[in-house]
All heavy atoms as an XYZ file, in Angstrom:
731
protein
N      96.128     78.437    121.395
C      96.027     78.471    119.948
C      96.104     79.889    119.401
O      96.551     80.081    118.288
C      94.737     77.813    119.495
C      94.812     76.331    119.547
S      93.544     75.589    118.547
C      93.412     74.071    119.417
N      95.651     80.852    120.201
C      95.733     82.241    119.741
C      97.184     82.634    119.482
O      97.479     83.302    118.489
C      95.092     83.190    120.750
C      95.163     84.670    120.395
C      94.486     84.946    119.064
C      94.550     85.521    121.486
N      98.099     82.183    120.340
C      99.512     82.499    120.124
C     100.007     81.928    118.803
O     100.804     82.554    118.109
C     100.366     81.967    121.270
C     100.183     82.762    122.540
O      99.774     83.918    122.507
N     100.471     82.145    123.664
N      99.539     80.728    118.447
C      99.927     80.124    117.172
C      99.399     80.919    115.989
O     100.085     81.110    114.995
N      98.168     81.405    116.106
C      97.581     82.220    115.040
C      98.354     83.523    114.903
O      98.693     83.942    113.791
C      96.090     82.485    115.312
C      95.294     81.187    115.213
C      95.541     83.529    114.341
C      93.852     81.295    115.668
N      98.649     84.162    116.024
C      99.406     85.425    115.981
C     100.805     85.207    115.420
O     101.305     86.029    114.655
C      99.466     86.049    117.370
C      98.122     86.494    117.952
C      98.295     86.995    119.372
C      97.463     87.550    117.076
N     101.436     84.087    115.776
C     102.752     83.763    115.230
C     102.668     83.608    113.711
O     103.487     84.143    112.972
C     103.282     82.479    115.864
C     104.652     82.076    115.383
C     105.794     82.591    115.983
C     104.817     81.194    114.318
C     107.057     82.235    115.540
C     106.063     80.828    113.867
C     107.185     81.356    114.489
O     108.434     81.006    114.033
N     101.649     82.876    113.253
C     101.479     82.668    111.814
C     101.231     83.989    111.092
O     101.804     84.252    110.034
C     100.321     81.698    111.567
C      99.995     81.532    110.129
C     100.652     80.752    109.226
C      98.948     82.179    109.413
N     100.063     80.868    107.992
C      99.013     81.748    108.079
C      97.957     83.081    109.764
C      98.134     82.193    107.108
C      97.085     83.515    108.792
C      97.175     83.072    107.487
N     100.361     84.847    111.673
C     100.076     86.136    111.053
C     101.328     87.004    110.973
O     101.537     87.724    110.003
C      98.989     86.876    111.838
C      97.575     86.320    111.711
C      96.661     86.963    112.748
C      97.034     86.538    110.312
N     102.159     86.928    111.986
C     103.359     87.761    112.041
C     104.441     87.289    111.082
O     105.151     88.095    110.493
C     103.898     87.793    113.473
C     105.005     88.791    113.655
O     104.935     89.906    113.160
N     106.041     88.387    114.360
N     104.573     85.973    110.916
C     105.664     85.441    110.099
C     105.268     85.131    108.668
O     106.102     85.167    107.777
C     106.237     84.151    110.723
O     105.205     83.167    110.782
C     106.795     84.415    112.112
N     104.002     84.764    108.443
C     103.565     84.404    107.098
C     104.045     83.040    106.645
O     104.017     82.734    105.451
N     104.458     82.198    107.575
C     104.948     80.865    107.209
C     103.788     79.958    106.795
O     102.638     80.236    107.132
C     105.706     80.214    108.392
C     104.766     80.000    109.583
C     106.927     81.012    108.776
C     105.372     79.176    110.707
N     104.077     78.872    106.081
C     103.021     77.903    105.787
C     102.511     77.289    107.093
O     103.278     77.121    108.049
C     103.726     76.848    104.929
C     104.924     77.530    104.371
C     105.334     78.548    105.400
N     101.229     76.942    107.133
C     100.646     76.368    108.342
C     101.422     75.152    108.828
O     101.634     74.972    110.024
C      99.183     75.992    108.107
C      98.267     77.162    108.097
C      97.644     77.695    107.008
C      97.861     77.968    109.220
N      96.879     78.775    107.386
C      96.992     78.962    108.738
C      98.152     77.946    110.578
C      96.415     79.912    109.563
C      97.576     78.894    111.404
C      96.719     79.861    110.897
N     101.848     74.306    107.914
C     102.540     73.069    108.303
C     103.875     73.339    108.980
O     104.425     72.466    109.639
C     102.761     72.182    107.081
C     101.475     71.600    106.549
C     101.740     70.702    105.334
N     100.508     70.282    104.729
C      99.912     69.125    104.985
N     100.430     68.302    105.853
N      98.785     68.820    104.385
N     104.416     74.544    108.828
C     105.698     74.890    109.449
C     105.532     75.558    110.804
O     106.509     76.005    111.402
C     106.505     75.804    108.524
C     106.955     75.089    107.262
O     106.953     73.841    107.259
O     107.303     75.771    106.280
N     104.318     75.619    111.314
C     104.065     76.219    112.621
C     104.808     75.416    113.689
O     104.729     74.189    113.710
C     102.562     76.202    112.901
C     102.058     77.057    114.039
C     102.240     78.541    113.715
C     100.595     76.773    114.304
N     105.572     76.091    114.574
C     106.307     75.359    115.617
C     105.387     74.489    116.481
O     104.245     74.867    116.763
C     106.938     76.475    116.453
C     107.056     77.632    115.511
C     105.846     77.531    114.621
N     105.874     73.344    116.903
C     105.087     72.387    117.669
C     104.577     72.953    118.986
O     103.570     72.485    119.511
C     105.910     71.126    117.921
C     106.160     70.319    116.666
C     106.962     69.060    116.958
O     107.036     68.637    118.132
O     107.523     68.510    116.008
N     105.251     73.963    119.535
C     104.840     74.517    120.829
C     103.445     75.136    120.784
O     102.833     75.364    121.810
C     105.862     75.536    121.327
C     105.951     76.805    120.512
C     106.989     77.760    121.112
N     107.169     78.933    120.315
C     108.127     79.112    119.426
N     109.013     78.150    119.219
N     108.223     80.227    118.742
N     102.921     75.396    119.572
C     101.580     75.966    119.431
C     100.512     74.896    119.247
O      99.344     75.214    119.094
C     101.543     76.950    118.264
C     102.472     78.117    118.470
C     103.542     78.335    117.617
C     102.290     78.993    119.527
C     104.403     79.397    117.814
C     103.145     80.055    119.727
C     104.200     80.245    118.870
O     105.055     81.301    119.069
N     100.905     73.660    119.249
C      99.953     72.569    119.055
C      99.936     72.119    117.605
O     100.693     72.620    116.772
N      99.068     71.158    117.300
C      98.981     70.666    115.915
C      98.585     71.791    114.958
O      97.632     72.524    115.220
C      97.886     69.604    115.986
C      97.761     69.246    117.428
C      98.156     70.459    118.198
N      99.314     71.932    113.875
C      99.066     73.027    112.943
C      97.637     72.993    112.415
O      97.018     74.031    112.222
C     100.067     73.002    111.782
C      99.855     71.885    110.808
C     100.439     70.667    110.824
C      98.967     71.889    109.673
N      99.982     69.904    109.784
C      99.077     70.626    109.060
C      98.102     72.825    109.128
C      98.351     70.286    107.922
C      97.381     72.472    107.997
C      97.512     71.225    107.412
N      97.098     71.801    112.185
C      95.746     71.691    111.635
C      94.705     72.221    112.623
O      93.728     72.854    112.213
C      95.436     70.242    111.268
C      94.108     70.084    110.584
C      94.241     69.178    109.403
C      92.901     68.886    108.796
N      92.589     69.676    107.665
N      94.924     72.014    113.914
C      94.006     72.546    114.920
C      94.047     74.071    114.950
O      93.013     74.733    115.058
C      94.360     72.000    116.305
O      94.243     70.605    116.336
N      95.248     74.619    114.855
C      95.393     76.082    114.857
C      94.743     76.664    113.609
O      94.015     77.653    113.671
C      96.881     76.481    114.955
C      97.045     77.991    114.912
C      97.507     75.911    116.226
N      94.985     76.035    112.452
C      94.380     76.499    111.206
C      92.855     76.431    111.274
O      92.163     77.360    110.849
C      94.872     75.667    110.017
C      94.052     75.906    108.785
C      94.245     77.063    108.036
C      93.059     75.021    108.401
C      93.471     77.313    106.913
C      92.285     75.261    107.279
C      92.498     76.412    106.539
O      91.717     76.662    105.443
N      92.339     75.311    111.810
C      90.887     75.145    111.903
C      90.272     76.240    112.756
O      89.234     76.814    112.404
C      90.532     73.759    112.472
O      91.088     72.761    111.606
C      89.035     73.568    112.583
N      90.897     76.586    113.873
C      90.397     77.656    114.724
C      90.443     79.002    113.981
O      89.495     79.764    114.009
C      91.244     77.723    115.998
C      90.942     78.864    116.922
C      89.693     78.674    117.776
N      89.577     77.390    118.402
C      89.982     77.099    119.639
N      90.572     78.012    120.367
N      89.798     75.894    120.127
N      91.564     79.272    113.296
C      91.686     80.522    112.533
C      90.591     80.608    111.470
O      89.931     81.632    111.327
C      93.060     80.604    111.878
C      93.199     81.765    110.934
C      93.418     83.036    111.414
C      93.093     81.573    109.563
C      93.544     84.112    110.548
C      93.203     82.642    108.689
C      93.435     83.910    109.194
N      90.385     79.535    110.742
C      89.387     79.512    109.668
C      87.976     79.700    110.223
O      87.181     80.456    109.670
C      89.491     78.180    108.914
C      88.564     78.068    107.754
C      89.035     78.935    106.614
N      88.141     78.712    105.497
C      87.654     79.670    104.745
N      88.013     80.912    104.959
N      86.845     79.398    103.761
N      87.660     79.022    111.320
C      86.343     79.144    111.944
C      86.099     80.586    112.390
O      85.042     81.149    112.155
C      86.235     78.196    113.125
C      84.844     78.105    113.698
C      84.728     77.115    114.847
N      85.474     75.886    114.612
C      86.304     75.333    115.514
N      86.484     75.884    116.678
N      86.931     74.217    115.228
N      87.107     81.186    113.035
C      86.968     82.573    113.479
C      86.812     83.517    112.295
O      86.076     84.494    112.362
C      88.160     82.986    114.321
C      88.169     82.399    115.707
C      87.218     81.597    116.270
C      89.181     82.571    116.679
N      87.597     81.255    117.552
C      88.794     81.843    117.828
C      90.387     83.252    116.698
C      89.568     81.808    118.980
C      91.152     83.210    117.849
C      90.733     82.491    118.977
N      87.501     83.226    111.194
C      87.377     84.071    110.001
C      85.959     84.020    109.448
O      85.367     85.040    109.119
C      88.352     83.620    108.908
O      89.676     83.788    109.333
N      85.406     82.820    109.346
C      84.055     82.659    108.815
C      82.991     83.266    109.734
O      81.956     83.731    109.271
C      83.752     81.175    108.585
C      84.588     80.497    107.495
C      84.325     78.996    107.481
C      84.309     81.113    106.142
N      83.248     83.268    111.044
C      82.295     83.811    112.008
C      82.436     85.319    112.206
O      81.661     85.913    112.946
C      82.448     83.106    113.360
C      82.062     81.652    113.325
C      82.383     80.931    114.630
O      83.054     81.451    115.505
N      81.891     79.717    114.747
N      83.429     85.941    111.566
C      83.602     87.383    111.685
C      84.307     87.838    112.951
O      84.259     89.015    113.304
N      84.973     86.915    113.628
C      85.666     87.261    114.879
C      86.768     88.286    114.627
O      86.911     89.253    115.378
C      86.242     85.998    115.556
C      87.139     86.354    116.732
C      85.113     85.075    115.992
N      87.527     88.107    113.554
C      88.640     89.027    113.292
C      88.140     90.441    113.007
O      88.742     91.415    113.454
C      89.515     88.501    112.145
C      90.194     87.231    112.518
C      89.981     85.999    111.992
C      91.170     87.049    113.551
N      90.768     85.070    112.617
C      91.510     85.680    113.584
C      91.797     87.902    114.457
C      92.450     85.153    114.475
C      92.726     87.365    115.348
C      93.040     86.025    115.346
N      87.046     90.558    112.273
C      86.489     91.886    112.001
C      86.096     92.572    113.305
O      86.342     93.751    113.499
C      85.271     91.797    111.067
C      85.617     91.493    109.623
C      85.846     89.999    109.368
O      85.665     89.186    110.303
O      86.230     89.649    108.253
N      85.494     91.794    114.214
C      85.097     92.346    115.514
C      86.325     92.795    116.316
O      86.314     93.873    116.925
C      84.296     91.316    116.309
C      83.855     91.800    117.644
N      82.902     92.773    117.806
C      84.257     91.460    118.893
C      82.736     93.008    119.087
N      83.552     92.217    119.768
N      87.375     91.987    116.308
C      88.605     92.348    117.016
C      89.170     93.645    116.456
O      89.525     94.567    117.207
C      89.644     91.209    116.923
C      91.013     91.671    117.400
C      89.181     89.998    117.716
N      89.239     93.754    115.129
C      89.789     94.961    114.519
C      88.926     96.181    114.822
O      89.441     97.272    115.096
C      89.943     94.781    113.007
C      90.948     93.727    112.627
C      90.758     92.946    111.505
C      92.097     93.510    113.379
C      91.679     91.968    111.151
C      93.023     92.541    113.038
C      92.808     91.769    111.919
N      87.617     96.011    114.787
C      86.714     97.123    115.102
C      86.925     97.599    116.538
O      86.928     98.802    116.806
C      85.261     96.705    114.896
C      84.887     96.533    113.435
C      83.552     95.837    113.240
O      82.884     95.482    114.255
O      83.168     95.634    112.072
N      87.102     96.679    117.466
C      87.333     97.048    118.869
C      88.680     97.735    119.050
O      88.788     98.694    119.820
C      87.242     95.822    119.779
C      85.836     95.350    120.016
C      84.988     96.405    120.719
O      85.455     97.003    121.707
O      83.856     96.631    120.264
N      89.706     97.264    118.361
C      91.017     97.907    118.451
C      90.959     99.343    117.944
O      91.565    100.240    118.523
C      92.057     97.107    117.660
C      92.444     95.748    118.226
C      93.336     95.001    117.245
C      93.130     95.895    119.575
N      90.207     99.555    116.872
C      90.047    100.901    116.332
C      89.207    101.755    117.271
O      89.554    102.902    117.566
C      89.418    100.850    114.922
C      90.398    100.207    113.938
C      89.013    102.244    114.457
C      89.784     99.845    112.604
N      88.099    101.199    117.793
C      87.212    101.945    118.691
C      87.929    102.366    119.964
O      87.672    103.448    120.504
C      85.989    101.095    119.032
N      88.841    101.540    120.457
C      89.572    101.868    121.676
C      90.832    102.676    121.388
O      91.638    102.912    122.278
C      89.914    100.586    122.437
C      88.689     99.858    122.946
C      89.042     98.585    123.686
O      90.131     98.446    124.227
N      88.111     97.641    123.709
N      91.006    103.080    120.140
C      92.140    103.890    119.703
C      93.488    103.222    119.994
O      94.473    103.881    120.302
C      92.084    105.288    120.337
C      92.830    106.314    119.500
O      92.972    106.090    118.288
O      93.285    107.330    120.074
N      93.496    101.900    119.913
C      94.734    101.150    120.103
C      95.523    101.138    118.796
O      96.745    101.224    118.801
C      94.432     99.716    120.588
C      93.798     99.797    121.983
C      95.683     98.860    120.600
C      93.294     98.475    122.509
N      94.801    101.019    117.690
C      95.410    101.093    116.356
C      94.523    101.972    115.489
O      93.363    102.209    115.807
C      95.566     99.706    115.697
C      96.494     98.822    116.484
C      94.228     99.037    115.507
N      95.080    102.465    114.398
C      94.243    103.189    113.451
C      93.993    102.290    112.246
O      94.611    101.251    112.086
C      94.881    104.516    113.034
C      96.218    104.345    112.330
O      96.555    103.212    111.942
O      96.922    105.342    112.174
N      93.057    102.696    111.420
C      92.681    101.853    110.284
C      93.842    101.592    109.341
O      93.927    100.546    108.728
C      91.509    102.480    109.533
C      90.243    102.453    110.336
C      89.068    103.021    109.569
O      88.960    102.741    108.363
O      88.273    103.731    110.193
N      94.753    102.558    109.210
C      95.902    102.386    108.334
C      96.823    101.267    108.777
O      97.474    100.621    107.970
N      96.862    100.996    110.070
C      97.702     99.935    110.596
C      97.207     98.570    110.152
O      97.979     97.634    110.016
C      97.718     99.985    112.142
O      98.125    101.282    112.550
C      98.652     98.957    112.726
N      95.921     98.443    109.916
C      95.321     97.157    109.600
C      95.247     96.868    108.115
O      94.732     95.849    107.716
C      93.910     97.090    110.202
C      93.856     97.287    111.713
C      92.419     97.334    112.175
C      94.622     96.202    112.422
N      95.769     97.739    107.286
C      95.674     97.552    105.846
C      96.839     96.699    105.347
O      97.947     96.791    105.832
C      95.678     98.902    105.135
C      94.497     99.763    105.520
S      94.527    101.322    104.694
C      93.757    100.855    103.172
N      96.552     95.880    104.358
C      97.561     95.034    103.733
C      97.688     95.424    102.268
O      96.743     95.873    101.650
C      97.155     93.562    103.806
C      97.020     92.958    105.195
C      96.493     91.535    105.077
C      98.331     92.962    105.917
N      98.862     95.220    101.733
C      99.031     95.384    100.300
C      99.869     94.220     99.785
O     100.251     93.336    100.539
C      99.654     96.743     99.960
C     101.043     96.924    100.550
O     101.674     95.920    100.935
O     101.497     98.069    100.618
N     100.148     94.221     98.517
C     100.856     93.085     97.933
C     102.276     92.941     98.464
O     102.856     91.869     98.386
C     100.878     93.210     96.416
O     101.568     94.392     96.048
N     102.834     93.986     99.016
C     104.169     93.901     99.594
C     104.113     93.160    100.927
O     105.017     92.441    101.295
C     104.781     95.303     99.780
C     104.950     95.964     98.421
C     106.116     95.233    100.511
C     105.331     97.410     98.479
N     103.025     93.320    101.651
C     102.873     92.713    102.973
C     102.518     91.245    102.886
O     102.987     90.435    103.680
C     101.774     93.445    103.773
O     102.068     94.828    103.789
C     101.688     92.929    105.179
N     101.700     90.865    101.929
C     101.207     89.495    101.827
C     102.324     88.590    101.333
O     102.962     88.857    100.326
C      99.997     89.423    100.868
C      99.543     87.983    100.688
C      98.877     90.284    101.394
N     102.552     87.508    102.075
C     103.593     86.559    101.701
C     102.945     85.336    101.071
O     101.939     84.835    101.552
C     104.385     86.140    102.942
C     105.121     87.290    103.582
C     105.836     86.845    104.824
C     106.498     88.038    105.486
N     107.170     87.674    106.728
N     103.528     84.848     99.994
C     102.996     83.684     99.289
C     104.027     82.573     99.387
O     105.221     82.802     99.249
C     102.720     84.026     97.808
C     102.254     82.806     97.044
C     101.720     85.144     97.708
N     103.531     81.370     99.619
C     104.424     80.212     99.654
C     105.080     80.065     98.297
O     104.488     80.393     97.260
C     103.613     78.958    100.009
C     104.473     77.767    100.249
N     104.832     76.906     99.246
C     105.044     77.303    101.382
C     105.602     75.949     99.746
N     105.731     76.169    101.045
N     106.298     79.554     98.278
C     107.057     79.467     97.026
C     106.345     78.667     95.939
O     106.572     78.891     94.755
C     108.425     78.868     97.290
C     108.383     77.442     97.803
C     109.760     76.910     98.107
O     110.752     77.562     97.811
N     109.838     75.719     98.693
N     105.458     77.751     96.315
C     104.747     76.957     95.317
C     103.368     77.527     95.001
O     102.640     76.972     94.207
C     104.603     75.513     95.786
C     105.926     74.851     96.032
N     106.865     74.668     95.037
C     106.484     74.382     97.171
C     107.930     74.087     95.551
N     107.726     73.910     96.847
N     103.010     78.625     95.614
C     101.692     79.208     95.402
C     101.743     80.413     94.493
O     101.097     81.418     94.737
N     102.507     80.333     93.419
C     102.716     81.510     92.588
C     101.868     81.558     91.321
O     102.043     82.436     90.506
C     104.197     81.635     92.223
C     104.692     80.450     91.443
O     103.969     79.496     91.232
N     105.945     80.503     91.026
N     100.958     80.637     91.113
C     100.134     80.743     89.916
C      99.451     79.444     89.547
O      99.586     78.428     90.214
N      98.741     79.504     88.452
C      97.981     78.349     87.977
C      98.891     77.395     87.217
O     100.035     77.714     86.901
C      96.845     78.825     87.087
N      98.363     76.230     86.909
C      99.120     75.259     86.124
C      99.409     75.821     84.747
O      98.641     76.602     84.206
C      98.323     73.965     85.992
C      98.137     73.236     87.288
C      97.350     71.953     87.056
C      97.162     71.222     88.362
N      96.385     69.995     88.180
N     100.504     75.381     84.191
C     100.878     75.845     82.854
C      99.837     75.400     81.841
O      99.285     74.311     81.931
C     102.245     75.298     82.462
C     103.368     75.899     83.260
C     104.693     75.392     82.777
C     105.793     76.044     83.593
N     107.102     75.612     83.164
N      99.557     76.265     80.903
C      98.620     75.935     79.844
C      97.184     76.326     80.138
O      96.331     76.223     79.277
N      96.901     76.784     81.359
C      95.536     77.209     81.669
C      95.420     78.705     81.430
O      96.371     79.451     81.585
C      95.164     76.908     83.131
O      96.065     77.590     83.993
C      95.221     75.420     83.408
N      94.245     79.128     81.022
C      94.027     80.546     80.748
C      93.321     81.188     81.928
O      92.404     80.615     82.501
C      93.185     80.732     79.492
C      93.886     80.320     78.242
C      93.041     80.639     77.027
C      93.771     80.241     75.760
N      93.000     80.561     74.572
N      93.777     82.372     82.288
C      93.112     83.135     83.335
C      91.897     83.817     82.744
O      91.900     84.208     81.576
C      94.067     84.181     83.905
C      95.167     83.538     84.734
C      96.030     84.588     85.332
N      97.131     84.785     84.394
C      97.859     85.870     84.284
N      97.612     86.899     85.048
N      98.820     85.971     83.433
N      90.830     83.992     83.528
C      89.628     84.663     83.008
C      89.916     86.055     82.460
O      89.335     86.462     81.468
C      88.718     84.759     84.231
C      89.161     83.666     85.128
C      90.635     83.525     84.879
N      90.853     86.795     83.044
C      91.145     88.153     82.568
C      91.846     88.121     81.205
O      91.844     89.102     80.489
C      92.009     88.888     83.585
O      93.238     88.204     83.765
N      92.444     86.984     80.878
C      93.145     86.883     79.608
C      92.229     86.435     78.469
O      92.619     86.452     77.319
C      94.318     85.918     79.737
N      91.036     86.015     78.816
C      90.107     85.538     77.802
C      89.631     86.711     76.935
O      89.365     87.787     77.411
C      88.896     84.854     78.449
N      89.524     86.453     75.647
C      89.072     87.486     74.713
C      87.699     87.083     74.193
O      87.497     85.956     73.756
C      90.060     87.617     73.531
C      89.553     88.639     72.545
C      91.437     87.966     74.039
N      86.764     88.015     74.284
C      85.429     87.713     73.773
C      85.412     87.817     72.261
O      85.985     88.727     71.673
C      84.422     88.707     74.355
C      84.200     88.556     75.826
C      83.128     89.490     76.341
O      82.258     89.909     75.531
O      83.156     89.795     77.516
N      84.771     86.855     71.639
C      84.661     86.872     70.192
C      83.219     87.100     69.806
O      82.314     86.571     70.426
C      85.161     85.539     69.616
C      86.628     85.310     69.860
C      87.091     84.034     69.215
O      86.454     83.554     68.271
O      88.117     83.492     69.670
N      82.984     87.895     68.776
C      81.625     88.192     68.299
C      81.176     87.189     67.267
O      81.823     86.661     66.504
C      81.535     89.588     67.715
C      81.715     90.640     68.813
O      81.381     90.356     69.966
O      82.192     91.710     68.475
């Protein structure tokens, strides 16, 4: 399952498009989510930095790096975002 998680992280594809050779996509996602909630990824990154395998700059993401599914581009039409709300006195 780790290979499936690494494949997903590298490609940014939707979970449902994960190749079958990595097992059921839902199982891979569940493992990734569980590890995220338990802080496993933070520990892995800390160890990679401590062993001088990567530097902190390598682990940083920005909006150019993050891939969004074509249907995940925003809220439903007609809804207001909290930042767009104007306070009235």
